[in-house]
C-alpha positions as CSV (number, residue, x, y, z in Angstrom):
1,M,98.3,69.1,117.9
2,E,94.8,68.6,119.3
3,G,96.2,68.8,122.8
4,I,97.9,72.1,122.1
5,W,94.7,73.6,120.7
6,I,92.7,72.4,123.7
7,G,95.3,73.9,125.9
8,L,95.1,77.3,124.1
9,R,91.4,77.2,124.3
10,N,91.5,76.6,128.0
11,F,94.1,79.3,128.4
12,L,91.9,81.9,126.6
13,R,88.7,80.9,128.3
14,P,89.1,83.1,131.5
15,F,89.6,86.2,129.3
16,R,86.0,86.0,128.1
17,G,86.6,87.1,124.5
18,I,89.5,89.0,123.2
19,H,89.9,91.3,120.2
20,K,91.5,89.7,117.2
21,K,93.9,92.6,117.0
22,Y,95.6,91.3,120.2
23,L,95.1,87.6,119.6
24,Y,98.7,87.1,118.7
25,L,99.9,88.5,122.0
26,Y,97.7,86.0,124.0
27,V,98.9,83.2,121.8
28,A,102.5,84.3,122.4
29,M,101.9,84.2,126.2
30,F,100.4,80.7,125.9
31,E,103.3,79.6,123.7
32,W,105.9,80.9,126.2
33,S,104.1,79.1,129.1
34,H,103.7,75.9,127.1
35,N,107.4,75.8,126.1
36,L,108.6,76.5,129.7
37,R,109.4,73.0,130.9
38,W,110.7,73.8,134.4
39,I,111.4,76.7,136.6
40,D,114.7,76.7,138.3
41,F,116.9,79.2,140.2
42,D,118.8,80.3,137.1
43,F,115.6,81.0,135.2
44,L,114.2,83.1,138.1
45,R,117.5,85.0,138.5
46,R,117.5,85.9,134.8
47,L,113.8,86.9,134.8
48,L,113.9,89.0,138.0
49,F,117.4,90.5,137.7
50,P,118.2,91.3,134.1
51,T,121.8,92.1,133.2
52,S,121.2,95.8,133.2
53,T,120.2,95.8,136.9
54,Y,122.6,97.6,139.1
55,F,123.5,96.1,142.4
56,P,125.4,98.5,144.7
57,T,128.3,96.9,146.6
């Protein structure tokens, strides 16, 4: 747990203070990046081209 809190503190440091109203959004960004173990082609395809994207043929 200590490692995660230190990681969160280091993640928030560049923002130089944030409003507590938006703290949960910054924590969610950190949680997403922390839980992302690897980036592969399939992940990038789903991120950059959602299913609603239309590709003309």
